[in-house]
N, CA, C and O atoms as a CHARMM CRD file, in Angstrom:
* protein
*
  380
    1    1 MET  N      3.76700   9.41400  -3.53700 PROA 1      0.00000
    2    1 MET  CA     5.16800   9.24100  -3.86200 PROA 1      0.00000
    3    1 MET  C      5.88400   8.59000  -2.68900 PROA 1      0.00000
    4    1 MET  O      5.65200   8.95300  -1.53500 PROA 1      0.00000
    5    2 ILE  N      6.73100   7.65600  -2.97400 PROA 2      0.00000
    6    2 ILE  CA     7.53600   7.03200  -1.93900 PROA 2      0.00000
    7    2 ILE  C      8.56900   8.04200  -1.47800 PROA 2      0.00000
    8    2 ILE  O      9.24400   8.67600  -2.28900 PROA 2      0.00000
    9    3 ASN  N      8.68100   8.17900  -0.18700 PROA 3      0.00000
   10    3 ASN  CA     9.61700   9.14000   0.36800 PROA 3      0.00000
   11    3 ASN  C     10.49400   8.43600   1.39400 PROA 3      0.00000
   12    3 ASN  O      9.98000   7.95400   2.40400 PROA 3      0.00000
   13    4 PRO  N     11.80200   8.36200   1.16600 PROA 4      0.00000
   14    4 PRO  CA    12.67000   7.67400   2.12500 PROA 4      0.00000
   15    4 PRO  C     12.74800   8.36500   3.47600 PROA 4      0.00000
   16    4 PRO  O     13.34200   7.83300   4.41400 PROA 4      0.00000
   17    5 ASN  N     12.14900   9.55400   3.58200 PROA 5      0.00000
   18    5 ASN  CA    12.15400  10.28500   4.84800 PROA 5      0.00000
   19    5 ASN  C     10.86600  10.09300   5.64500 PROA 5      0.00000
   20    5 ASN  O     10.73000  10.65400   6.73300 PROA 5      0.00000
   21    6 TYR  N      9.90900   9.30300   5.12000 PROA 6      0.00000
   22    6 TYR  CA     8.67800   9.05600   5.86700 PROA 6      0.00000
   23    6 TYR  C      9.02000   8.37300   7.18800 PROA 6      0.00000
   24    6 TYR  O      9.89700   7.51200   7.25400 PROA 6      0.00000
   25    7 THR  N      8.31200   8.77400   8.22700 PROA 7      0.00000
   26    7 THR  CA     8.41300   8.12000   9.52300 PROA 7      0.00000
   27    7 THR  C      7.01900   7.63200   9.89900 PROA 7      0.00000
   28    7 THR  O      6.04800   7.92500   9.20200 PROA 7      0.00000
   29    8 VAL  N      6.92100   6.89700  10.98500 PROA 8      0.00000
   30    8 VAL  CA     5.61300   6.42500  11.42100 PROA 8      0.00000
   31    8 VAL  C      4.67600   7.59000  11.75000 PROA 8      0.00000
   32    8 VAL  O      3.45600   7.43300  11.69400 PROA 8      0.00000
   33    9 ASP  N      5.22300   8.73700  12.08800 PROA 9      0.00000
   34    9 ASP  CA     4.39900   9.90100  12.43700 PROA 9      0.00000
   35    9 ASP  C      3.58800  10.42700  11.25800 PROA 9      0.00000
   36    9 ASP  O      2.60700  11.14300  11.46000 PROA 9      0.00000
   37   10 TYR  N      3.97600  10.08700  10.04100 PROA 10     0.00000
   38   10 TYR  CA     3.28000  10.54900   8.85000 PROA 10     0.00000
   39   10 TYR  C      1.93300   9.82800   8.66400 PROA 10     0.00000
   40   10 TYR  O      1.03800  10.35000   8.00000 PROA 10     0.00000
   41   11 PHE  N      1.79300   8.63800   9.24700 PROA 11     0.00000
   42   11 PHE  CA     0.61900   7.79100   9.03300 PROA 11     0.00000
   43   11 PHE  C     -0.24700   7.72800  10.28300 PROA 11     0.00000
   44   11 PHE  O      0.25100   7.80000  11.40600 PROA 11     0.00000
   45   12 GLU  N     -1.57400   7.59100  10.06500 PROA 12     0.00000
   46   12 GLU  CA    -2.54000   7.48400  11.15000 PROA 12     0.00000
   47   12 GLU  C     -3.39100   6.23800  10.94700 PROA 12     0.00000
   48   12 GLU  O     -3.53000   5.74000   9.83000 PROA 12     0.00000
   49   13 VAL  N     -3.95500   5.74500  12.03700 PROA 13     0.00000
   50   13 VAL  CA    -4.87300   4.60600  11.95700 PROA 13     0.00000
   51   13 VAL  C     -6.02600   4.95700  11.02400 PROA 13     0.00000
   52   13 VAL  O     -6.62000   6.02900  11.13700 PROA 13     0.00000
   53   14 GLY  N     -6.33800   4.05700  10.11100 PROA 14     0.00000
   54   14 GLY  CA    -7.41900   4.27000   9.14800 PROA 14     0.00000
   55   14 GLY  C     -6.95500   4.77400   7.80000 PROA 14     0.00000
   56   14 GLY  O     -7.72600   4.75100   6.84100 PROA 14     0.00000
   57   15 ASP  N     -5.70300   5.23400   7.69900 PROA 15     0.00000
   58   15 ASP  CA    -5.17300   5.68500   6.40300 PROA 15     0.00000
   59   15 ASP  C     -5.13900   4.52400   5.41700 PROA 15     0.00000
   60   15 ASP  O     -4.81900   3.39300   5.78400 PROA 15     0.00000
   61   16 ILE  N     -5.46700   4.81000   4.18300 PROA 16     0.00000
   62   16 ILE  CA    -5.33400   3.82300   3.11600 PROA 16     0.00000
   63   16 ILE  C     -3.96500   4.04200   2.47600 PROA 16     0.00000
   64   16 ILE  O     -3.62500   5.15100   2.06400 PROA 16     0.00000
   65   17 VAL  N     -3.19600   2.97200   2.40300 PROA 17     0.00000
   66   17 VAL  CA    -1.81700   3.06300   1.93100 PROA 17     0.00000
   67   17 VAL  C     -1.53700   2.00000   0.86800 PROA 17     0.00000
   68   17 VAL  O     -2.25800   1.01000   0.74100 PROA 17     0.00000
   69   18 PHE  N     -0.48800   2.23500   0.12700 PROA 18     0.00000
   70   18 PHE  CA     0.07300   1.21800  -0.76400 PROA 18     0.00000
   71   18 PHE  C      1.45800   0.86900  -0.26100 PROA 18     0.00000
   72   18 PHE  O      2.26300   1.75200   0.03900 PROA 18     0.00000
   73   19 TYR  N      1.73200  -0.42300  -0.16900 PROA 19     0.00000
   74   19 TYR  CA     3.08500  -0.90400   0.08100 PROA 19     0.00000
   75   19 TYR  C      3.71100  -1.11800  -1.28500 PROA 19     0.00000
   76   19 TYR  O      3.22700  -1.92700  -2.07700 PROA 19     0.00000
   77   20 VAL  N      4.79000  -0.39000  -1.56400 PROA 20     0.00000
   78   20 VAL  CA     5.45300  -0.48600  -2.86500 PROA 20     0.00000
   79   20 VAL  C      6.94100  -0.77400  -2.63700 PROA 20     0.00000
   80   20 VAL  O      7.72200   0.14800  -2.40200 PROA 20     0.00000
   81   21 PRO  N      7.32900  -2.04700  -2.70600 PROA 21     0.00000
   82   21 PRO  CA     8.75600  -2.35500  -2.59900 PROA 21     0.00000
   83   21 PRO  C      9.47400  -1.87600  -3.85200 PROA 21     0.00000
   84   21 PRO  O      8.83500  -1.58300  -4.86200 PROA 21     0.00000
   85   22 SER  N     10.78200  -1.79400  -3.79200 PROA 22     0.00000
   86   22 SER  CA    11.53700  -1.26500  -4.94400 PROA 22     0.00000
   87   22 SER  C     11.25700  -2.04400  -6.22400 PROA 22     0.00000
   88   22 SER  O     11.23800  -1.44900  -7.30100 PROA 22     0.00000
   89   23 HSD  N     11.04000  -3.35600  -6.14200 PROA 23     0.00000
   90   23 HSD  CA    10.77000  -4.13500  -7.35500 PROA 23     0.00000
   91   23 HSD  C      9.33500  -3.94700  -7.86500 PROA 23     0.00000
   92   23 HSD  O      8.99500  -4.46900  -8.92700 PROA 23     0.00000
   93   24 GLY  N      8.48700  -3.21400  -7.13000 PROA 24     0.00000
   94   24 GLY  CA     7.11300  -2.98800  -7.55700 PROA 24     0.00000
   95   24 GLY  C      6.83100  -1.59200  -8.07200 PROA 24     0.00000
   96   24 GLY  O      5.68700  -1.27100  -8.39300 PROA 24     0.00000
   97   25 ILE  N      7.85000  -0.76200  -8.15500 PROA 25     0.00000
   98   25 ILE  CA     7.63200   0.62800  -8.57500 PROA 25     0.00000
   99   25 ILE  C      7.08800   0.69600 -10.00400 PROA 25     0.00000
  100   25 ILE  O      6.23400   1.53400 -10.29100 PROA 25     0.00000
  101   26 ARG  N      7.55800  -0.15900 -10.89400 PROA 26     0.00000
  102   26 ARG  CA     7.05900  -0.14300 -12.28400 PROA 26     0.00000
  103   26 ARG  C      5.57200  -0.48500 -12.32800 PROA 26     0.00000
  104   26 ARG  O      4.81100   0.16300 -13.04700 PROA 26     0.00000
  105   27 ASP  N      5.15000  -1.49100 -11.57100 PROA 27     0.00000
  106   27 ASP  CA     3.73200  -1.84500 -11.52800 PROA 27     0.00000
  107   27 ASP  C      2.89900  -0.68200 -11.00900 PROA 27     0.00000
  108   27 ASP  O      1.83400  -0.38500 -11.55100 PROA 27     0.00000
  109   28 TYR  N      3.38200  -0.02600  -9.96300 PROA 28     0.00000
  110   28 TYR  CA     2.66100   1.11100  -9.38400 PROA 28     0.00000
  111   28 TYR  C      2.55500   2.24700 -10.39500 PROA 28     0.00000
  112   28 TYR  O      1.49000   2.84800 -10.54300 PROA 28     0.00000
  113   29 ALA  N      3.64400   2.54400 -11.08700 PROA 29     0.00000
  114   29 ALA  CA     3.63500   3.61600 -12.09200 PROA 29     0.00000
  115   29 ALA  C      2.64900   3.30800 -13.20800 PROA 29     0.00000
  116   29 ALA  O      1.93700   4.20000 -13.66800 PROA 29     0.00000
  117   30 ASN  N      2.59800   2.06100 -13.64500 PROA 30     0.00000
  118   30 ASN  CA     1.64800   1.67700 -14.68800 PROA 30     0.00000
  119   30 ASN  C      0.21700   1.76900 -14.19100 PROA 30     0.00000
  120   30 ASN  O     -0.67300   2.17300 -14.93900 PROA 30     0.00000
  121   31 TRP  N     -0.01800   1.39600 -12.93200 PROA 31     0.00000
  122   31 TRP  CA    -1.35700   1.50000 -12.38000 PROA 31     0.00000
  123   31 TRP  C     -1.79100   2.95800 -12.32100 PROA 31     0.00000
  124   31 TRP  O     -2.93400   3.27400 -12.65200 PROA 31     0.00000
  125   32 LEU  N     -0.89900   3.85000 -11.90500 PROA 32     0.00000
  126   32 LEU  CA    -1.21900   5.27500 -11.87300 PROA 32     0.00000
  127   32 LEU  C     -1.54400   5.79900 -13.25600 PROA 32     0.00000
  128   32 LEU  O     -2.38500   6.68300 -13.41400 PROA 32     0.00000
  129   33 GLY  N     -0.87200   5.24800 -14.26100 PROA 33     0.00000
  130   33 GLY  CA    -1.11400   5.65100 -15.64400 PROA 33     0.00000
  131   33 GLY  C     -2.40500   5.09800 -16.20700 PROA 33     0.00000
  132   33 GLY  O     -2.77600   5.42800 -17.33300 PROA 33     0.00000
  133   34 GLY  N     -3.10800   4.25300 -15.43900 PROA 34     0.00000
  134   34 GLY  CA    -4.42200   3.77700 -15.85400 PROA 34     0.00000
  135   34 GLY  C     -4.44500   2.42600 -16.50800 PROA 34     0.00000
  136   34 GLY  O     -5.46100   2.05400 -17.09500 PROA 34     0.00000
  137   35 GLY  N     -3.36500   1.67200 -16.43300 PROA 35     0.00000
  138   35 GLY  CA    -3.43800   0.38200 -17.09600 PROA 35     0.00000
  139   35 GLY  C     -2.49300  -0.64600 -16.54500 PROA 35     0.00000
  140   35 GLY  O     -1.54000  -0.34300 -15.82700 PROA 35     0.00000
  141   36 ASP  N     -2.78200  -1.84700 -16.89700 PROA 36     0.00000
  142   36 ASP  CA    -1.96400  -3.00500 -16.58000 PROA 36     0.00000
  143   36 ASP  C     -1.17000  -3.30000 -17.84400 PROA 36     0.00000
  144   36 ASP  O     -1.74700  -3.68000 -18.86400 PROA 36     0.00000
  145   37 TYR  N      0.14900  -3.12800 -17.78800 PROA 37     0.00000
  146   37 TYR  CA     0.92000  -3.22300 -19.01800 PROA 37     0.00000
  147   37 TYR  C      0.90200  -4.60700 -19.63600 PROA 37     0.00000
  148   37 TYR  O      1.24200  -4.74600 -20.81100 PROA 37     0.00000
  149   38 SER  N      0.51800  -5.64100 -18.89100 PROA 38     0.00000
  150   38 SER  CA     0.45200  -6.96600 -19.49900 PROA 38     0.00000
  151   38 SER  C     -0.92200  -7.27300 -20.08000 PROA 38     0.00000
  152   38 SER  O     -1.04400  -8.11500 -20.97000 PROA 38     0.00000
  153   39 GLU  N     -1.95900  -6.59800 -19.58600 PROA 39     0.00000
  154   39 GLU  CA    -3.32000  -6.85200 -20.06000 PROA 39     0.00000
  155   39 GLU  C     -3.89400  -5.68600 -20.85600 PROA 39     0.00000
  156   39 GLU  O     -4.82100  -5.87800 -21.64200 PROA 39     0.00000
  157   40 GLY  N     -3.35900  -4.47900 -20.66700 PROA 40     0.00000
  158   40 GLY  CA    -3.81900  -3.33600 -21.43100 PROA 40     0.00000
  159   40 GLY  C     -5.01800  -2.61200 -20.85200 PROA 40     0.00000
  160   40 GLY  O     -5.56000  -1.71000 -21.49100 PROA 40     0.00000
  161   41 ASP  N     -5.45000  -2.99600 -19.63100 PROA 41     0.00000
  162   41 ASP  CA    -6.57000  -2.27400 -19.05700 PROA 41     0.00000
  163   41 ASP  C     -6.37900  -2.08500 -17.55700 PROA 41     0.00000
  164   41 ASP  O     -5.43500  -2.61300 -16.96900 PROA 41     0.00000
  165   42 PHE  N     -7.28100  -1.33100 -16.95100 PROA 42     0.00000
  166   42 PHE  CA    -7.19600  -0.96000 -15.54400 PROA 42     0.00000
  167   42 PHE  C     -7.35700  -2.19700 -14.66100 PROA 42     0.00000
  168   42 PHE  O     -8.11600  -3.10600 -14.99900 PROA 42     0.00000
  169   43 PHE  N     -6.65200  -2.23500 -13.53900 PROA 43     0.00000
  170   43 PHE  CA    -6.82800  -3.32900 -12.59200 PROA 43     0.00000
  171   43 PHE  C     -7.00900  -2.78600 -11.18800 PROA 43     0.00000
  172   43 PHE  O     -6.62600  -1.65400 -10.89200 PROA 43     0.00000
  173   44 ASP  N     -7.58600  -3.58900 -10.33900 PROA 44     0.00000
  174   44 ASP  CA    -7.79600  -3.23700  -8.94300 PROA 44     0.00000
  175   44 ASP  C     -6.67800  -3.87000  -8.12900 PROA 44     0.00000
  176   44 ASP  O     -6.56300  -5.09500  -8.11700 PROA 44     0.00000
  177   45 PRO  N     -5.83900  -3.07200  -7.43700 PROA 45     0.00000
  178   45 PRO  CA    -4.72200  -3.65600  -6.68700 PROA 45     0.00000
  179   45 PRO  C     -5.16600  -4.60400  -5.58400 PROA 45     0.00000
  180   45 PRO  O     -4.36900  -5.42100  -5.12100 PROA 45     0.00000
  181   46 ARG  N     -6.43200  -4.51400  -5.14800 PROA 46     0.00000
  182   46 ARG  CA    -6.92200  -5.45600  -4.14400 PROA 46     0.00000
  183   46 ARG  C     -7.03700  -6.86100  -4.71800 PROA 46     0.00000
  184   46 ARG  O     -6.99600  -7.84000  -3.97300 PROA 46     0.00000
  185   47 MET  N     -7.17900  -6.96700  -6.02500 PROA 47     0.00000
  186   47 MET  CA    -7.40500  -8.25700  -6.66700 PROA 47     0.00000
  187   47 MET  C     -6.21500  -8.71800  -7.50700 PROA 47     0.00000
  188   47 MET  O     -6.26200  -9.80000  -8.09200 PROA 47     0.00000
  189   48 SER  N     -5.17400  -7.93400  -7.57600 PROA 48     0.00000
  190   48 SER  CA    -4.09400  -8.22300  -8.50600 PROA 48     0.00000
  191   48 SER  C     -2.98800  -9.05800  -7.87700 PROA 48     0.00000
  192   48 SER  O     -2.93500  -9.24100  -6.66000 PROA 48     0.00000
  193   49 ASN  N     -2.11600  -9.55400  -8.73100 PROA 49     0.00000
  194   49 ASN  CA    -0.91800 -10.26600  -8.30900 PROA 49     0.00000
  195   49 ASN  C      0.30300  -9.39800  -8.53300 PROA 49     0.00000
  196   49 ASN  O      1.41600  -9.90900  -8.65900 PROA 49     0.00000
  197   50 PHE  N      0.10500  -8.09400  -8.58400 PROA 50     0.00000
  198   50 PHE  CA     1.20400  -7.18700  -8.85900 PROA 50     0.00000
  199   50 PHE  C      2.06800  -6.98700  -7.62700 PROA 50     0.00000
  200   50 PHE  O      1.71900  -7.42500  -6.53100 PROA 50     0.00000
  201   51 ASN  N      3.18000  -6.33300  -7.81400 PROA 51     0.00000
  202   51 ASN  CA     4.19200  -6.20500  -6.77400 PROA 51     0.00000
  203   51 ASN  C      3.98300  -5.00500  -5.86400 PROA 51     0.00000
  204   51 ASN  O      4.95100  -4.46100  -5.33400 PROA 51     0.00000
  205   52 PHE  N      2.75500  -4.58600  -5.67600 PROA 52     0.00000
  206   52 PHE  CA     2.43700  -3.61600  -4.63700 PROA 52     0.00000
  207   52 PHE  C      1.07700  -3.98100  -4.06500 PROA 52     0.00000
  208   52 PHE  O      0.26400  -4.62100  -4.73200 PROA 52     0.00000
  209   53 GLU  N      0.83900  -3.57400  -2.83600 PROA 53     0.00000
  210   53 GLU  CA    -0.36700  -3.98900  -2.14200 PROA 53     0.00000
  211   53 GLU  C     -1.07700  -2.80400  -1.51800 PROA 53     0.00000
  212   53 GLU  O     -0.43800  -1.87300  -1.02800 PROA 53     0.00000
  213   54 GLU  N     -2.40400  -2.84200  -1.53900 PROA 54     0.00000
  214   54 GLU  CA    -3.20500  -1.83100  -0.86400 PROA 54     0.00000
  215   54 GLU  C     -3.59600  -2.34100   0.51300 PROA 54     0.00000
  216   54 GLU  O     -3.87100  -3.52800   0.69100 PROA 54     0.00000
  217   55 GLY  N     -3.62000  -1.43500   1.48800 PROA 55     0.00000
  218   55 GLY  CA    -4.01400  -1.83500   2.82200 PROA 55     0.00000
  219   55 GLY  C     -4.49600  -0.66500   3.64600 PROA 55     0.00000
  220   55 GLY  O     -4.53000   0.47500   3.18100 PROA 55     0.00000
  221   56 ILE  N     -4.87000  -0.96500   4.88500 PROA 56     0.00000
  222   56 ILE  CA    -5.37500   0.03900   5.82400 PROA 56     0.00000
  223   56 ILE  C     -4.50800  -0.01400   7.07400 PROA 56     0.00000
  224   56 ILE  O     -4.26200  -1.08800   7.62300 PROA 56     0.00000
  225   57 VAL  N     -4.04900   1.14200   7.51700 PROA 57     0.00000
  226   57 VAL  CA    -3.22000   1.21900   8.72300 PROA 57     0.00000
  227   57 VAL  C     -4.08800   0.86700   9.92300 PROA 57     0.00000
  228   57 VAL  O     -5.14200   1.46500  10.14100 PROA 57     0.00000
  229   58 SER  N     -3.62300  -0.12800  10.71000 PROA 58     0.00000
  230   58 SER  CA    -4.37700  -0.52600  11.90000 PROA 58     0.00000
  231   58 SER  C     -3.73000  -0.04200  13.19400 PROA 58     0.00000
  232   58 SER  O     -4.41400   0.15200  14.19800 PROA 58     0.00000
  233   59 SER  N     -2.39900   0.15500  13.17100 PROA 59     0.00000
  234   59 SER  CA    -1.69100   0.68400  14.33800 PROA 59     0.00000
  235   59 SER  C     -0.25800   1.01000  13.91800 PROA 59     0.00000
  236   59 SER  O      0.12500   0.82700  12.76300 PROA 59     0.00000
  237   60 LYS  N      0.51700   1.49400  14.87900 PROA 60     0.00000
  238   60 LYS  CA     1.92600   1.78800  14.61000 PROA 60     0.00000
  239   60 LYS  C      2.67500   1.81300  15.93300 PROA 60     0.00000
  240   60 LYS  O      2.08100   1.97100  17.00000 PROA 60     0.00000
  241   61 ASN  N      3.98100   1.65500  15.84200 PROA 61     0.00000
  242   61 ASN  CA     4.82800   1.82100  17.01500 PROA 61     0.00000
  243   61 ASN  C      5.94800   2.78400  16.63400 PROA 61     0.00000
  244   61 ASN  O      5.80400   3.52800  15.66400 PROA 61     0.00000
  245   62 ASP  N      7.04100   2.79100  17.35800 PROA 62     0.00000
  246   62 ASP  CA     8.12200   3.73300  17.06300 PROA 62     0.00000
  247   62 ASP  C      8.85500   3.44200  15.77000 PROA 62     0.00000
  248   62 ASP  O      9.50900   4.32800  15.22000 PROA 62     0.00000
  249   63 LYS  N      8.75600   2.19600  15.26400 PROA 63     0.00000
  250   63 LYS  CA     9.53800   1.79900  14.09900 PROA 63     0.00000
  251   63 LYS  C      8.70600   1.38700  12.88700 PROA 63     0.00000
  252   63 LYS  O      9.10800   1.63000  11.74900 PROA 63     0.00000
  253   64 TYR  N      7.54900   0.76500  13.12400 PROA 64     0.00000
  254   64 TYR  CA     6.76000   0.19400  12.03300 PROA 64     0.00000
  255   64 TYR  C      5.33600   0.72000  12.00900 PROA 64     0.00000
  256   64 TYR  O      4.78100   1.14200  13.02300 PROA 64     0.00000
  257   65 VAL  N      4.76500   0.67700  10.80700 PROA 65     0.00000
  258   65 VAL  CA     3.34600   0.90900  10.60300 PROA 65     0.00000
  259   65 VAL  C      2.73300  -0.47400  10.38200 PROA 65     0.00000
  260   65 VAL  O      3.22600  -1.23600   9.55100 PROA 65     0.00000
  261   66 PHE  N      1.67700  -0.80400  11.10400 PROA 66     0.00000
  262   66 PHE  CA     1.03400  -2.11000  10.96900 PROA 66     0.00000
  263   66 PHE  C     -0.16600  -1.95100  10.04000 PROA 66     0.00000
  264   66 PHE  O     -1.07900  -1.16500  10.28800 PROA 66     0.00000
  265   67 VAL  N     -0.12400  -2.73000   8.96200 PROA 67     0.00000
  266   67 VAL  CA    -1.08900  -2.56900   7.88000 PROA 67     0.00000
  267   67 VAL  C     -1.81900  -3.88400   7.64000 PROA 67     0.00000
  268   67 VAL  O     -1.20200  -4.94700   7.56200 PROA 67     0.00000
  269   68 LYS  N     -3.15100  -3.79600   7.52200 PROA 68     0.00000
  270   68 LYS  CA    -3.95700  -4.94000   7.09100 PROA 68     0.00000
  271   68 LYS  C     -4.09600  -4.81700   5.57600 PROA 68     0.00000
  272   68 LYS  O     -4.67800  -3.85600   5.07300 PROA 68     0.00000
  273   69 TYR  N     -3.56100  -5.79300   4.86100 PROA 69     0.00000
  274   69 TYR  CA    -3.55500  -5.75900   3.40400 PROA 69     0.00000
  275   69 TYR  C     -4.71300  -6.55200   2.83000 PROA 69     0.00000
  276   69 TYR  O     -5.23800  -7.47600   3.45100 PROA 69     0.00000
  277   70 TRP  N     -5.09700  -6.15700   1.61000 PROA 70     0.00000
  278   70 TRP  CA    -6.10300  -6.89500   0.84600 PROA 70     0.00000
  279   70 TRP  C     -5.43000  -8.08900   0.18900 PROA 70     0.00000
  280   70 TRP  O     -4.30200  -7.98900  -0.29300 PROA 70     0.00000
  281   71 ASN  N     -6.12800  -9.22200   0.17100 PROA 71     0.00000
  282   71 ASN  CA    -5.62900 -10.42000  -0.50600 PROA 71     0.00000
  283   71 ASN  C     -6.80700 -11.07800  -1.20300 PROA 71     0.00000
  284   71 ASN  O     -7.72100 -11.58200  -0.55000 PROA 71     0.00000
  285   72 LYS  N     -6.78500 -11.07300  -2.52600 PROA 72     0.00000
  286   72 LYS  CA    -7.84200 -11.67900  -3.33800 PROA 72     0.00000
  287   72 LYS  C     -9.21800 -11.14100  -2.96300 PROA 72     0.00000
  288   72 LYS  O    -10.18600 -11.89500  -2.86600 PROA 72     0.00000
  289   73 GLY  N     -9.29300  -9.83400  -2.75400 PROA 73     0.00000
  290   73 GLY  CA   -10.56600  -9.17700  -2.47900 PROA 73     0.00000
  291   73 GLY  C    -10.98700  -9.17200  -1.02800 PROA 73     0.00000
  292   73 GLY  O    -12.03000  -8.60600  -0.70000 PROA 73     0.00000
  293   74 GLU  N    -10.21200  -9.78300  -0.14300 PROA 74     0.00000
  294   74 GLU  CA   -10.53800  -9.84700   1.27900 PROA 74     0.00000
  295   74 GLU  C     -9.49200  -9.09500   2.08700 PROA 74     0.00000
  296   74 GLU  O     -8.29800  -9.20200   1.80700 PROA 74     0.00000
  297   75 LEU  N     -9.92600  -8.33700   3.08300 PROA 75     0.00000
  298   75 LEU  CA    -9.00600  -7.65100   3.97600 PROA 75     0.00000
  299   75 LEU  C     -8.51800  -8.64900   5.01800 PROA 75     0.00000
  300   75 LEU  O     -9.32200  -9.26800   5.71600 PROA 75     0.00000
  301   76 LEU  N     -7.19900  -8.80600   5.12400 PROA 76     0.00000
  302   76 LEU  CA    -6.63000  -9.77300   6.05800 PROA 76     0.00000
  303   76 LEU  C     -6.92200  -9.36300   7.49800 PROA 76     0.00000
  304   76 LEU  O     -6.99400  -8.17400   7.80700 PROA 76     0.00000
  305   77 GLU  N     -7.08800 -10.33800   8.36600 PROA 77     0.00000
  306   77 GLU  CA    -7.33200 -10.09400   9.79000 PROA 77     0.00000
  307   77 GLU  C     -6.08000  -9.62000  10.51000 PROA 77     0.00000
  308   77 GLU  O     -6.15100  -8.79200  11.41800 PROA 77     0.00000
  309   78 THR  N     -4.92600 -10.15200  10.09500 PROA 78     0.00000
  310   78 THR  CA    -3.66400  -9.86400  10.76500 PROA 78     0.00000
  311   78 THR  C     -2.91700  -8.75700  10.04100 PROA 78     0.00000
  312   78 THR  O     -2.75900  -8.79500   8.82100 PROA 78     0.00000
  313   79 ALA  N     -2.46000  -7.76900  10.80400 PROA 79     0.00000
  314   79 ALA  CA    -1.68300  -6.66600  10.23200 PROA 79     0.00000
  315   79 ALA  C     -0.21900  -7.08000  10.12000 PROA 79     0.00000
  316   79 ALA  O      0.28500  -7.85600  10.93200 PROA 79     0.00000
  317   80 LYS  N      0.45000  -6.55200   9.10500 PROA 80     0.00000
  318   80 LYS  CA     1.87500  -6.81200   8.90600 PROA 80     0.00000
  319   80 LYS  C      2.67200  -5.55500   9.24000 PROA 80     0.00000
  320   80 LYS  O      2.29000  -4.44300   8.87300 PROA 80     0.00000
  321   81 ALA  N      3.78900  -5.75300   9.94300 PROA 81     0.00000
  322   81 ALA  CA     4.69100  -4.64100  10.24200 PROA 81     0.00000
  323   81 ALA  C      5.35500  -4.21000   8.93700 PROA 81     0.00000
  324   81 ALA  O      5.93000  -5.03600   8.22800 PROA 81     0.00000
  325   82 THR  N      5.27600  -2.92500   8.62100 PROA 82     0.00000
  326   82 THR  CA     5.79100  -2.40000   7.36400 PROA 82     0.00000
  327   82 THR  C      6.61400  -1.14600   7.62900 PROA 82     0.00000
  328   82 THR  O      6.21500  -0.28600   8.41500 PROA 82     0.00000
  329   83 SER  N      7.75500  -1.04700   6.97300 PROA 83     0.00000
  330   83 SER  CA     8.58200   0.14900   7.09400 PROA 83     0.00000
  331   83 SER  C      7.84700   1.33400   6.47300 PROA 83     0.00000
  332   83 SER  O      7.32000   1.21300   5.36700 PROA 83     0.00000
  333   84 PRO  N      7.80000   2.46500   7.15100 PROA 84     0.00000
  334   84 PRO  CA     7.10900   3.62600   6.57900 PROA 84     0.00000
  335   84 PRO  C      7.75900   4.14400   5.29500 PROA 84     0.00000
  336   84 PRO  O      7.10500   4.83400   4.51200 PROA 84     0.00000
  337   85 THR  N      9.01800   3.82700   5.06900 PROA 85     0.00000
  338   85 THR  CA     9.68300   4.29400   3.84800 PROA 85     0.00000
  339   85 THR  C      9.24100   3.51400   2.61700 PROA 85     0.00000
  340   85 THR  O      9.56100   3.90800   1.49600 PROA 85     0.00000
  341   86 SER  N      8.50900   2.41000   2.80400 PROA 86     0.00000
  342   86 SER  CA     7.99700   1.61700   1.68600 PROA 86     0.00000
  343   86 SER  C      6.51100   1.85500   1.44100 PROA 86     0.00000
  344   86 SER  O      5.89700   1.17000   0.62300 PROA 86     0.00000
  345   87 LEU  N      5.93600   2.82000   2.14400 PROA 87     0.00000
  346   87 LEU  CA     4.50800   3.08200   2.02100 PROA 87     0.00000
  347   87 LEU  C      4.22800   4.38000   1.28400 PROA 87     0.00000
  348   87 LEU  O      5.00600   5.33200   1.33800 PROA 87     0.00000
  349   88 ILE  N      3.10200   4.39100   0.59900 PROA 88     0.00000
  350   88 ILE  CA     2.57700   5.58800  -0.04700 PROA 88     0.00000
  351   88 ILE  C      1.21000   5.85900   0.57500 PROA 88     0.00000
  352   88 ILE  O      0.35100   4.97800   0.60500 PROA 88     0.00000
  353   89 LEU  N      1.01200   7.06600   1.06500 PROA 89     0.00000
  354   89 LEU  CA    -0.29800   7.44000   1.59800 PROA 89     0.00000
  355   89 LEU  C     -1.23300   7.68000   0.41900 PROA 89     0.00000
  356   89 LEU  O     -0.96100   8.51700  -0.44100 PROA 89     0.00000
  357   90 TRP  N     -2.33600   6.93800   0.38800 PROA 90     0.00000
  358   90 TRP  CA    -3.29000   7.07800  -0.70700 PROA 90     0.00000
  359   90 TRP  C     -4.45500   7.95800  -0.28700 PROA 90     0.00000
  360   90 TRP  O     -4.82100   8.88400  -1.01100 PROA 90     0.00000
  361   91 LYS  N     -5.05100   7.67900   0.88600 PROA 91     0.00000
  362   91 LYS  CA    -6.17700   8.48100   1.37700 PROA 91     0.00000
  363   91 LYS  C     -6.11100   8.54100   2.89200 PROA 91     0.00000
  364   91 LYS  O     -5.73700   7.57700   3.56100 PROA 91     0.00000
  365   92 LYS  N     -6.48400   9.69700   3.41100 PROA 92     0.00000
  366   92 LYS  CA    -6.65200   9.84000   4.84900 PROA 92     0.00000
  367   92 LYS  C     -8.09700   9.46700   5.15800 PROA 92     0.00000
  368   92 LYS  O     -9.01600  10.22100   4.84100 PROA 92     0.00000
  369   93 GLU  N     -8.30100   8.30000   5.77900 PROA 93     0.00000
  370   93 GLU  CA    -9.64400   7.86500   6.13800 PROA 93     0.00000
  371   93 GLU  C     -9.60500   7.18300   7.48000 PROA 93     0.00000
  372   93 GLU  O     -8.57300   6.66100   7.90100 PROA 93     0.00000
  373   94 LYS  N    -10.72300   7.19200   8.13900 PROA 94     0.00000
  374   94 LYS  CA   -10.84600   6.51500   9.41100 PROA 94     0.00000
  375   94 LYS  C    -11.57300   5.19500   9.22500 PROA 94     0.00000
  376   94 LYS  O    -12.45100   5.06900   8.37100 PROA 94     0.00000
  377   95 LEU  N    -11.19800   4.21700  10.03200 PROA 95     0.00000
  378   95 LEU  CA   -11.86100   2.90400   9.98200 PROA 95     0.00000
  379   95 LEU  C    -13.32100   3.00100  10.36500 PROA 95     0.00000
  380   95 LEU  O    -14.02500   1.99000  10.37600 PROA 95     0.00000
C-alpha cells in the first residue's frame, strides 16, 4: 500500500519495490486483482507499458530512495532517485 508517511528509513538496499505514481494506481490495482484490464490476462510489470514500475533499491540518502528499474525485461544500470512516498515495498530481499 502506498503510504504518504513512508520515509527512506522504511526501505533497505535489495528491497523489491514498485514505483506507483498517482496516475498509475488503477493499473496497480488491476495487476493486484490478477489481470490487465485492456487484455484480460495477467501481465509482468517488468515487461509492461503500464504506469507503475518494478525495481530494486540500490541505495538511499536522507531524501530519496535510489531504485534500479526494469525496462523491457532488463534491469537498468543507473538508479533513479525516487520519493519514498511513491514506493510500495513488495519484498524484502538482498541483492
